[in-house]
N, C-alpha and C positions, 0 to 999 in steps of 0.2 A: 689144422692150428689155428688156434685161436687170435687173439690179437695180438696179445702180448708175444706168443714164442713169433709172430711176425715180425714185431718190431725191433725181436733179438735176431734176428734173419739177417733185415738190416744192416744194423748195426755189425753184424760180422762182414756181409760183405763188403762194408766200408772200410772196415780196420783190417781186414785179411787174414778173418780168421776163420779156419776149417769145422772147428770143433769145441763145442761152448759144454764145460760138463759144468754142473750146477750140485753142490752137496751141502749147504745150509738151509735145512728142515724147514725155514718159515719162507724160504725163498722156492723149494721145490712144491711146497701149499700152494703159494702166491702163484706159482704158472700151469699147475696138474690140477687141484684140488683135493691132493691126499696129502692131511696133515696128522707126523706122525715123529714120535719120538725114538730116534734109533739107535740109542744110546751109544755105544763105541761102535755098533756093527756099520757096516759104509751104506750110504745113500747118494743117490745120483740122478740128475733129470739130467738126459745129455742129447744134445742134437748137433750131426752134421749138417753142415750148409746143403741143401735142395735134398733131405730128406726130412722122413717125418722124425720127431722125437721121441723120445721110448724114456723107462724108468730103471733101474735098478735097485732091488728094495730086497732086503732078506726075506729069506722063505716065511718066517715067523709074521710079515704080514704082509704076501700075496693076497691075501684075502680082502682087508682091508681096502689096497689099494687099488686092487682089480673094483672094487665096489664105489669107489670116489674120486679116484686119477680120470680126467680127461684124457690122459695119453694111453694108444690102447695097447702099445707095446712094452709087454714088463719082462724082464729079467730077474732070476731069483737066486739067492744065494745062501747056503746053509752054513752052519757054525763052523764045518768043516771044511768049505769052500776058501778059495784065494777069488775074494770080490774082485781084486783090481782086474784077475786075467780074465773073468769070465768080460768082465765089461771090454777088453779086451778083442774078444771072441763077439762079441756084441756090435763092436767096432768097425769090423770085419777089414782091418788093414792102420796102418799108421794113421793116429790123430791130424799129423802135419801141424800146424799151429793150432794151439788152444787157447781158451778162454776160460779162466779160472778166477773164482771169489779168493781171492790171496789173503785179505783179512779173518778169512773164515778156515781155511786149510792149515793144520798142523803143520811144522817143516816133517817132522816125519811122514805125516801121510804126502804132505808134497814131494819129497826126494822118494816115495815107495810107488807114487802116481807113475813119475818121471823112470823110475829104476823099468815097469811094467809095462807101460804103455810107449815109450821112448819118440816122447813129440817134440817135434822139431823148434819149438819153441814159447813159452809160458807168457799169457799176458794178464793182467789184472783187470777184468769187465765190473769188480763191486762199483762203479760210477756209475754204467748203464741201469743198473735194478734199483740204486740208490733217487734216479732223476725220473724210473717209471713209478718208481713208489710213490713220487710226490704228488702224485695226481690221483685221486681217489675214485675208482667209477662208482656208477648207481649201486652197485651190489654192492661193493665195501661198505659205500656209507650206509647201507640199509643195516651189513652186520655190525656197522659202529653203532649206529643207534640204539640196537640192539642191548648194546654190550653196556651202553650207558644207562638205558632204562633200567637195565639189574641191578646196575652199581649203587642208583637214586632210592631203586629201594630198597636195597642191604642197608645204606643209609637213613632211612627212616624207618625202620626196624634196629639200631643199633642206637638210634636215640631214644626209643625206648625205653631202653635202658641205665639210660645215665642218671644218675640220681650221689646225692653227695654220700662221700663215703667208697662208691665201688673206683677199681684201681685200671688204670687205663691198658695191664691186657685182659683184665675182665671183658672191656669192651672190645677188644681185638680179639678175643675169642669168640665173641657172637657174633662181629665186623664177619669172620671166614667163616665161621659155621652161617650165617644167613647166603652165603655167597654161596655154597654149596646148594642146600637147599633151596635157593628160587631160580637154581637151574645153569648159573654159569662152570665153566669149565675148572677156574681156580681166582685165585688173585694176578692182578698183571704185575704183581710186586707187593712185596713185604708191607702189609696194613700196618699202615702210622697212625696214633691216639694220642694225641700229648696234651697235657694239663699244665694251667697254671705257669711258673716262669719257663718253663720246657717248652712250649710255644716259641721260645723266641729261639731253638736250635730249630734251623731250617729242617734238618735229617736227620732228625733227636730219633732214640730208641725208644719204644713206650718199656715201661716199666711195672714196680708197685705203689706208686704215687696214688692215692686215693685223690678222688677228686674232690676239691673243696669252693665253698660258694664265696662269688668272688672270681673266681679262674675264670680266664679263656680255652675250650677245650678243641682242638683240632682236628681232623677228620683228614686225613690223607692218604684215598683210598681207589684201587679201580680191580676189573676183574678184566679175564681171557672169556671171549664166547663166540664161538664161532671161527675162533683163528685172529679174532682185534679185537684189540686192548680199548680201554675205557679208561679215564683218569680224573679223579675229582675231587679238590680240596673244598670246604668248609669249615668255618672259626664260628664257636657258638660260644655263648655267656652261661656262666652256671649263676643262674637265681639272680646275680645283680651286677653289675659292669664300673668301676671308676669312670669318672670324665678322662683321663690321659687312654686309655685304653680304648674308648668308644672315641675316642678321638683319631686314633691309630687304627680300628676297623673303618671309619668312615674312609678318610683317606686311601687305605689301600681299594675300597670298593669305586670310590671316583675314579682311581686308576684303573682299574678291571674291567670299569666302566670307559674311559678315554680311548684304551687300546682296544677294545671292540667296534668303539665306533670308527675309528682310523681303517678299519680292514676292508679291503677292497681289492681286486684285481688291479699291478701297476705300484701297489705302493710296497716299500722295502720291509723286510725284518726289521729291520733298524728302524725304522718313522714308528711304527707301532710299538716298539720296547721302549723306542725315545717317548712316546706318549705317554707310557704308563709313568716313567719315570721324573718327567716334570712333576707331573700332580703331586710325586712322594715329596719331593725336592721341595716343591715349594709350602708343603704342608711341614716341613722344616726334618724331615726324615727320611733325607735321602741318602746319610751316610749309613742307612738301616736298611734297604734294600739293596740286601750281599748276590743276587744270581739272573741270570737270564731271566727274561722275561715268558719263555714256555721252551717249548720243544716238537718238533714233529710226531704225531701219533698214528700209527696202522695196526700191520703184523706183530709191529716191537712196539714197547710202552715209551721206549725214549727212541724216535728215529730221524732222518735228517725233513725238514731244517734246523738247525740249533736258529729259536728266537733271542740275537739279543742285540746291541747296539750297532754293533758292528759290522752286520749282515746286511750288505746289499743286493741280495739277488731280490725277485722283484715275487711278488704274489703273484699266485695264478689260482684262477677259478681248478676244483676240485683238492686243493692243499687242506690235510685238515691238521690243526696244532691243538696244545692246549695255550692258553692267558693264563698267567697264574703270579700276580704281583704280589709280593710281601714285605712288611715290617717286623722287623726282629730285634727287640731291646732287650740287652744282657741283665737279667734279673727283673723285668717284669712282665716281660709275655710278648709274645708274636702274632701278627694275622697274615693268616696269602686265604685269597680268593681265587679257585683255580675253576675254568671254564674249558672243557672241549669246543671249538669252532674249525666250523668247512667255510673255506672261501667259496663262494658265491658268481656267477658271471653280473650279477646285482650288487653284491658288498657281503653279506655273511648272515652264515645261519647258528646261532647257537646250538650245539647239540645238546647240552647239559641244560637241564630247565629247572633242578632244585633252587627255593628260593636264594637268596642273597643278602638280601637285609639281615640287619643284628636281631637276632634270635635271641629270647631268654630263657633256657632249659632247666629240667633238672629240678 
């Protein structure tokens, strides 16, 4: 078994759990190396305490599972099979106390598992996986650096299409074309390109608005590559920018840099949020910083931790998260600058490298 399974077995022993059933496809990938989308079909990674783990996969995914999974025992089910009975047969007896990801299972699937397996008790193990995922391995960091490299190439290509008169949707189409062309698996969320006064909407929806001289232009984009996400935001000026919008940009940049400067093991997530928020407040825009500083990043584009002022959990080497302060002034515009960062034993490594100084484009 790999180190991750060993950690889970230790938790099973400590909490009196006999059988572990992992059904979230991303966690199956995290633990086995097999990445898939089973759609409505059953997928599970299973471990009985003291035994080697095994996989239950749809028959149409068997070849892919055997090619990529680090777990060697694989059971399959066709569309006419009852996968829960195949799972029960693979278990060779009662599962006893079972550990499940309750936040992933639907009520219907939980009730079916309960009826078919007859487990003694079900306990939630979602927190175990959340805590494991907080600390990235060297392999995971390598994959994330690759995802960052790809999205920065995509952004550079997208910028080459910016000119007055181009619409936000046209730029989104170019971004998503380049995502595939450059080799990513796909976007890690809906690509966002906003211009002018629409940049004041933190989660605005791109549309038919045409880019104009004097606009702020915001790209918030990311990709999945080898199962791991990147997420970057950069804001640009089209042709020129007013003094007020330039001051807003500079305040956000200073907040971004202050937060990154505060990152090191032992500091709380709340402290780095406050480091950025204080800079923006001192510039007179405190009420316009509308969201948390950032979020965890990994096999999900948004995962634990949530980087906000009330989170007093301490940073640890191996944490990867975003730093994305912003100022959003209704009717005028907004600026967000987002980096992906890795906490190291010495402090911080900034995974994103795309320039952050104010750039005039178009």
